[in-house]
C-alpha positions in Angstrom: -65.2 2.6 -23.1 -63.8 1.4 -19.8 -63.1 3.6 -16.8 -59.4 4.1 -17.6 -60.2 5.3 -21.1 -62.9 7.7 -19.9 -60.4 9.0 -17.3 -57.6 9.7 -19.8 -59.9 11.1 -22.5 -61.5 13.5 -19.9 -58.0 14.6 -18.7 -56.9 15.4 -22.2 -60.2 17.3 -23.0 -59.6 19.3 -19.8 -56.1 20.3 -20.9 -54.0 17.7 -19.0 -51.9 16.0 -21.7 -48.8 14.8 -19.8 -48.8 12.1 -17.2 -45.7 11.3 -15.2 -46.0 7.7 -14.1 -44.6 4.9 -12.0 -47.4 2.4 -12.3 -48.1 -1.0 -10.8 -50.6 -3.8 -11.2 -53.6 -1.7 -10.1 -52.9 0.8 -12.9 -52.4 -1.6 -15.8 -55.6 -0.7 -17.5 -54.7 3.0 -17.3 -51.3 2.1 -19.0 -53.1 0.1 -21.7 -55.6 3.0 -22.3 -52.7 5.3 -23.2 -52.6 3.8 -26.7 -56.3 4.6 -27.2 -55.8 8.3 -26.3 -52.6 9.2 -28.2 -52.9 12.9 -27.2 -51.8 11.9 -23.6 -48.0 11.7 -23.2 -46.8 9.2 -20.7 -43.4 9.9 -19.0 -41.9 7.1 -16.9 -40.0 7.9 -13.7 -38.1 5.2 -11.8 -39.1 6.5 -8.4 -42.3 8.2 -7.3 -40.4 11.2 -5.9 -39.2 11.8 -9.4 -42.7 11.5 -10.8 -44.3 14.0 -8.3 -41.4 16.4 -8.6 -41.5 16.4 -12.4 -45.2 17.1 -12.2 -44.5 20.1 -10.0 -41.8 21.4 -12.3 -44.0 20.9 -15.4 -46.9 22.9 -13.9 -44.8 25.7 -12.6 -43.6 26.4 -16.2 -46.7 25.3 -18.2 -49.2 27.1 -16.0 -51.4 24.1 -16.1 -51.4 20.7 -14.3 -49.8 17.5 -15.2 -51.1 14.2 -14.0 -49.2 11.6 -12.0 -49.9 7.9 -11.9 -48.9 6.2 -8.7 -49.3 2.8 -7.2 -51.5 2.5 -4.1 -50.6 4.1 -0.8 -46.9 3.2 -0.8 -46.5 4.8 -4.2 -48.1 7.9 -3.0 -46.0 7.8 0.2 -42.8 7.5 -1.9 -43.8 10.7 -3.8 -45.0 12.6 -0.8 -41.9 14.8 -0.2 -42.1 16.5 -3.6 -45.9 16.7 -3.3 -45.2 18.6 -0.1 -43.0 21.0 -2.0 -45.8 21.3 -4.6 -48.3 22.0 -1.9 -46.1 24.9 -0.6 -45.7 26.1 -4.2 -49.5 26.0 -4.8 -48.8 23.9 -7.8 -51.8 22.3 -9.7 -51.2 18.6 -9.9 -53.7 15.8 -10.6 -52.7 12.6 -8.8 -54.2 9.4 -10.0 -53.7 6.7 -7.4 -54.5 3.2 -8.3 -56.1 1.0 -5.6 -57.2 -2.5 -5.1 -60.5 -3.5 -6.7 -63.4 -2.6 -4.5 -64.3 -6.3 -3.7 -60.6 -7.1 -2.9 -60.1 -4.5 -0.2 -61.9 -6.7 2.4 -59.0 -9.2 2.3 -56.4 -6.8 3.6 -53.8 -7.7 0.9 -50.2 -6.7 1.7 -50.4 -3.4 -0.2 -53.6 -2.3 1.4 -53.3 1.1 3.1 -55.3 4.2 4.0 -54.7 6.2 0.8 -57.1 8.9 1.9 -55.2 9.5 5.1 -51.9 9.9 3.2 -53.4 12.1 0.5 -55.2 14.2 3.2 -51.9 15.3 4.6 -51.5 17.4 1.5 -54.5 19.6 2.5 -55.8 19.4 -1.1 -58.7 17.8 -2.9 -59.3 14.0 -2.5 -62.0 11.8 -4.0 -62.4 8.1 -4.6 -64.2 6.9 -7.8 -66.4 4.0 -6.6 -68.2 3.4 -9.9 -66.9 3.3 -13.5 -69.6 5.6 -14.8 -68.4 8.3 -12.4 -64.7 8.2 -13.3 -64.9 10.8 -16.1 -66.9 13.3 -14.0 -64.5 12.8 -11.1 -61.5 13.4 -13.4 -63.0 16.7 -14.6 -63.6 17.7 -11.0 -60.0 16.8 -10.1 -58.6 19.0 -12.9 -60.8 21.9 -11.9 -60.0 21.5 -8.2 -56.2 21.4 -8.9 -56.5 24.8 -10.6 -58.8 26.5 -8.1 -56.8 29.6 -7.0 -54.1 29.5 -6.0 -53.6 25.9 -7.1 -53.4 22.7 -5.2 -52.8 18.9 -5.3 -55.9 17.0 -6.3 -55.9 13.3 -5.7 -58.2 10.9 -7.5 -58.2 7.3 -6.1 -59.1 4.8 -8.8 -60.0 1.2 -7.8 -58.8 -1.3 -10.3 -62.3 -2.6 -11.1 -63.6 1.0 -11.7 -60.7 1.3 -14.2 -61.2 -2.0 -16.1 -65.0 -2.2 -16.2 -67.0 -1.1 -19.2 -69.4 1.8 -19.0 -67.0 4.7 -18.7 -68.3 8.2 -19.7 -66.3 11.3 -20.6 -67.1 14.6 -19.0 -66.7 18.1 -20.3 -64.1 20.4 -18.7 -65.2 22.2 -15.5 -64.0 25.8 -15.1 -61.8 26.3 -12.0 -62.4 29.1 -9.5 -60.4 32.2 -10.5 -58.5 34.4 -8.0 -60.7 36.9 -6.2 -60.0 40.6 -6.5 -58.9 42.5 -3.5 -61.5 45.1 -2.4 -60.9 48.8 -2.8 -61.0 49.5 0.9 -58.0 47.2 1.5 -56.1 48.8 -1.3 -56.8 52.2 0.1 -55.8 51.2 3.6 -52.5 49.8 2.3 -51.8 53.0 0.4 -52.3 55.0 3.6 -49.8 52.8 5.4 -47.3 53.4 2.6 -47.9 57.2 2.9 -47.6 57.2 6.7 -44.0 58.2 6.6 -43.0 55.3 8.9 -40.6 52.6 7.6 -42.4 50.0 5.6 -41.4 46.6 4.1 -43.4 45.1 1.3 -43.1 41.3 1.0 -44.4 39.7 -2.2 -44.9 36.1 -3.1 -46.9 33.7 -5.2 -48.2 35.1 -8.5 -46.7 38.5 -7.5 -43.2 37.1 -8.4 -44.0 37.3 -12.1 -43.5 40.4 -14.3 -46.7 42.3 -13.6 -46.3 42.0 -9.8 -42.6 42.8 -9.8 -43.1 45.9 -11.9 -45.9 47.2 -9.6 -43.8 46.3 -6.5 -40.8 48.3 -7.9 -43.1 51.3 -8.6 -44.4 51.2 -5.1 -40.9 51.0 -3.6 -39.5 53.7 -5.8 -42.3 56.2 -5.0 -42.7 55.6 -1.3 -39.2 54.4 -0.1 -40.7 51.1 1.1 -38.2 48.2 1.3 -39.4 45.6 -1.2 -38.7 41.8 -0.8 -39.6 38.6 -2.6 -40.5 35.6 -0.3 -37.5 33.4 0.5 -38.5 30.5 -1.7 -40.8 31.6 -4.6 -42.4 28.9 -6.7 -41.4 30.8 -9.9 -39.5 34.0 -9.9 -39.0 36.0 -13.1 -35.8 38.0 -13.2 -32.9 39.3 -15.3 -32.4 42.1 -17.7 -35.4 44.3 -18.3 -37.2 43.3 -15.1 -37.0 44.8 -11.6 -34.5 43.1 -9.3 -36.3 42.6 -6.0 -34.2 41.2 -3.1 -35.2 37.9 -1.7 -35.9 37.6 2.0 -33.0 35.8 3.7 -33.1 32.1 4.8 -31.3 32.7 8.1 -33.2 34.6 10.8 -30.1 36.8 11.3 -30.4 37.9 7.6 -34.0 38.7 8.0 -33.4 40.7 11.1 -30.9 42.8 9.2 -33.2 43.2 6.2 -36.1 44.3 8.4 -34.2 46.4 10.9 -36.2 49.5 11.9 -39.3 48.4 10.0 -42.6 49.5 11.6 -45.0 48.0 9.0 -44.8 44.8 7.1 -47.2 44.5 4.1 -47.6 41.0 2.7 -49.0 40.2 -0.8 -49.4 36.6 -1.9 -47.4 35.2 1.0 -47.3 35.2 4.8 -45.5 37.2 7.4 -41.9 35.8 7.8 -41.1 33.1 10.3 -37.9 31.3 11.0 -37.4 28.1 9.0 -36.7 26.2 12.2 -36.7 26.9 15.9 -33.4 27.7 17.5 -32.6 27.8 21.2 -33.0 31.4 22.5 -34.1 32.8 19.2 -37.5 34.1 18.0 -39.6 32.1 15.6 -41.6 35.2 14.5 -39.3 37.3 12.3 -41.5 40.4 12.2 -39.6 43.1 14.1 -40.9 43.6 17.6 -43.6 46.3 17.6 -44.1 46.2 13.9 -47.6 45.8 12.4 -48.5 43.3 9.7 -50.9 44.3 7.0 -52.3 41.9 4.4 -52.8 43.4 1.0 -53.6 40.1 -0.7 -54.0 36.5 0.3 -52.2 33.9 -1.9 -55.6 32.9 -3.4 -56.4 36.4 -4.4 -55.3 38.3 -7.5 -51.9 39.5 -6.2 -50.6 41.3 -9.3 -53.8 43.3 -9.7 -53.8 44.3 -6.0 -50.2 45.5 -6.3 -51.0 47.4 -9.4 -54.0 49.0 -7.7 -51.8 50.1 -4.9 -49.2 51.4 -7.3 -51.8 53.4 -9.2 -52.6 55.2 -5.9 -49.2 55.8 -4.5 -46.9 55.8 -7.6 -49.1 56.9 -10.5 -46.3 58.9 -12.1 -43.5 56.5 -11.2 -41.9 53.9 -13.5 -40.4 50.7 -12.2 -36.6 50.4 -11.8 -35.5 47.8 -14.4 -32.3 45.8 -14.3 -29.8 46.7 -16.9 -27.8 44.0 -18.8 -24.7 43.1 -16.8 -22.7 40.0 -16.5 -19.7 39.1 -14.3 -16.4 38.5 -16.0 -15.4 34.9 -16.5 -13.3 33.9 -13.5 -10.2 31.7 -13.5 -8.5 29.3 -11.1 -9.8 26.5 -8.9 -13.6 26.4 -8.3 -14.9 28.1 -5.1 -18.3 28.9 -3.8 -17.7 32.5 -4.9 -16.6 32.0 -8.5 -18.7 29.1 -9.8 -21.7 31.4 -9.7 -19.8 33.9 -11.8 -19.4 31.3 -14.6 -23.2 30.7 -14.6 -23.9 34.4 -14.6 -21.5 35.1 -17.4 -22.8 32.3 -19.6 -26.5 31.9 -18.7 -28.4 31.6 -22.0 -31.5 33.6 -22.9 -34.9 32.3 -21.6 -33.2 29.8 -19.3 -35.1 28.0 -16.6 -33.1 27.5 -13.4 -34.1 24.8 -11.0 -32.1 25.9 -8.0 -31.2 23.3 -5.4 -27.6 24.5 -5.0 -28.3 25.1 -1.3 -25.2 26.4 0.6 -23.1 26.5 -2.5 -25.5 28.9 -4.2 -25.7 31.7 -1.7 -24.1 34.2 -4.1 -26.1 33.1 -7.2 -28.7 35.8 -7.2 -26.2 38.6 -7.4 -24.2 36.9 -10.2 -27.3 36.4 -12.4 -29.2 39.6 -11.7 -28.2 41.2 -15.0 -28.2 38.0 -17.1 -30.7 37.6 -19.9 -34.3 37.2 -18.6 -34.9 33.9 -17.0 -37.1 32.0 -14.5 -35.9 30.6 -11.2 -37.7 27.7 -9.5 -36.9 27.3 -5.8 -37.3 24.7 -3.0 -40.7 26.0 -1.7 -41.3 23.3 0.9 -37.7 22.6 2.0 -37.9 18.9 1.3 -34.7 18.1 -0.5 -34.4 16.0 -3.6 -36.5 18.4 -5.6 -34.1 19.9 -8.1 -33.5 17.0 -10.6 -37.2 16.0 -10.9 -38.4 19.7 -11.1 -35.8 20.3 -13.9 -37.1 17.2 -15.7 -40.7 18.4 -15.6 -39.8 21.9 -16.6 -38.0 20.6 -19.7 -41.0 18.6 -20.7 -43.1 21.7 -20.4 -40.8 24.0 -22.3 -38.7 21.9 -24.8 -37.6 25.0 -26.6 -36.0 26.5 -23.5 -32.7 25.6 -21.8 -33.1 24.1 -18.3 -30.3 24.6 -15.9 -30.3 22.4 -12.7 -28.0 23.8 -10.1 -27.8 20.9 -7.8 -26.1 20.1 -4.5 -24.6 16.7 -4.2 -26.4 15.5 -1.1 -29.8 16.5 -2.3 -29.1 15.0 -5.7 -28.8 11.5 -4.3 -32.5 11.5 -3.2 -33.8 11.5 -6.7 -30.8 11.0 -9.0 -32.8 8.5 -11.1 -34.4 11.6 -12.7 -31.3 11.5 -15.0 -32.6 8.3 -16.5 -35.8 10.0 -17.4 -34.0 13.0 -18.9 -32.0 10.6 -21.1 -35.0 8.6 -22.1 -36.9 11.7 -23.1 -33.9 13.5 -24.5 -34.6 16.5 -22.4 -32.4 19.7 -22.6 -31.4 19.8 -19.0 -27.8 20.8 -18.0 -27.1 19.7 -14.4 -24.3 21.5 -12.6 -23.7 19.3 -9.6 -22.0 21.2 -6.8 -19.9 18.5 -5.2 -18.5 19.4 -1.8 -18.8 15.8 -0.5 -20.9 16.8 2.5 -24.3 17.7 3.8 -23.0 21.2 4.3 -26.4 22.7 5.1 -26.6 20.2 8.1 -23.2 21.2 9.2 -24.4 24.8 9.4 -27.6 23.8 11.2 -25.6 21.7 13.7 -23.8 24.9 14.7 -26.9 27.0 14.7 -28.9 24.8 17.0 -26.1 25.0 19.5 -25.2 21.3 19.4 -21.7 20.1 19.9 -20.3 19.9 16.4 -16.9 18.4 17.2 -17.8 14.7 17.8 -16.5 12.2 15.3 -19.9 10.3 15.2 -21.8 13.5 14.5 -19.4 14.4 11.7 -19.7 10.9 10.2 -23.4 11.6 9.6 -22.7 14.8 7.7 -19.9 13.6 5.5 -20.3 12.1 2.0 -16.6 11.5 1.2 -16.3 7.9 2.5 -16.5 6.5 0.0 -16.4 9.3 -2.6 -19.2 9.0 -5.2 -18.3 9.3 -8.9 -21.1 11.3 -10.3 -19.7 11.2 -13.8 -20.0 7.4 -13.8 -23.4 7.5 -12.1 -24.7 9.9 -14.7 -23.2 7.9 -17.6 -24.8 4.8 -16.1 -28.1 6.6 -16.4 -27.5 7.4 -20.0 -26.5 11.1 -19.5 -23.1 12.4 -20.8 -21.0 13.8 -18.0 -17.8 15.6 -17.3 -15.9 16.8 -14.2 -14.8 20.4 -13.6 -12.3 21.5 -10.9 -11.5 25.0 -12.3 -13.5 27.9 -13.5 -12.1 27.5 -16.9 -13.2 23.9 -17.1 -16.6 24.7 -15.8 -17.1 27.4 -18.4 -15.9 25.2 -21.3 -18.1 22.3 -20.2 -21.1 24.4 -19.5 -21.0 26.1 -23.0 -20.5 22.7 -24.7 -23.5 21.2 -22.8 -25.7 24.1 -23.7 -24.7 23.8 -27.4 -25.5 20.0 -27.6 -29.1 18.6 -27.5 -30.2 16.4 -24.7 -29.2 16.2 -21.0 -25.7 16.7 -19.6 -24.2 16.6 -16.1 -21.1 18.5 -14.9 -19.6 17.3 -11.6 -18.3 20.6 -10.3 -15.8 20.1 -7.4 -16.4 23.0 -5.0 -15.1 23.3 -1.5 -17.7 23.5 1.3 -18.5 26.8 3.0 -19.1 25.1 6.3 
């Protein structure tokens, strides 16, 4: 058994049976070893940002890590943006980064780089396998580290000679560290804050955004009058009919100021106190109302749902959660607008859907339109690095082939990782992409205004415009092997969306929607 074979066998034995890959020369023995361990599924991505984003989407839905296979430091660098999003989502990922053979590094070949430094920026676990006999043990340690609560990116650097040499040994799975329980004193103190009679906001994130946490949060809010919010960009939010509908904290500082107006206490569970996404001239970065106290119920690495339930048992013992009733918007008609396209999705969203949401400015009204739709999951842009939607949808579809995946995708962000469509076609994944095409970086137009910069100059506007030349997303998708259509009216979008959901495999709808900004 060589090192590559011991690595893959150990990964599979540890529960990691999907590897999203963009390999190079240093990883060829890993590629060859896939045939000797048929339980491992290899999925090819044409760009490393697709590979890392797909691993993120897979793990968010599968609740276990996928592996990535990347080529040296530049390959890791190409995948870094979506690894940043995964870091912010606390997603368990096992990166396998091929490197030059140990004896070759002294020659400073063109692809030589400091892989540890690049991987270290992810603030996760990093190890280099120097010897073939250690590869299996290092792989088991990487899987366990990736799943240490609350989840992280674990990077294993694999020199080519450690991979190709004989003497590999498999290693038994290593149990990860589980979330710690919040102590009874903290729970009691939080209950006292909620019973104080002063205005309280409860901000929930991380694992608290799943059913158990949401139900407890709703009980607390109903019994105490606290205002309940979900963090702005949850990694995975369960919502829809039969679940509590908890408002998400706004993206804009002005929205948060309105939501938290008059609040004297902010309780956080599984997330941090709110801050502004960016700095703006003359505006505060800290969005906690002046004079309000912040109380931590549970850190993100702790057992957030249990902590919320413990508090609910103290302050809301006789209170049931407020559950969302089934409700759908009526199908709209006429030309597509930022207001009505979301109504089409809300009216037709299938049961058990997974939404990978990168609609950005075009999707501001989406939460209201889908609140009463059948139960579904929403995956959001946790780290703000755009180009996440298509890869995450790809990984989610690999993780849950029996569930419809809906990628609501802005046009500008799509272009970062549009080759994910090719992987969707190759793997015949049930992903329906609704591409919101306003021919602009509309979010940047908004930010240009918000930072107080002069937004009227022709050179500035050139950098925010995608209409010269217009891109034909139907042809681009078809060129990647994905059937595609174009919708300009609500009726067309509804018909094309229904047809895409009814047919197996990936589809793209180029939805022409005017910009809000």
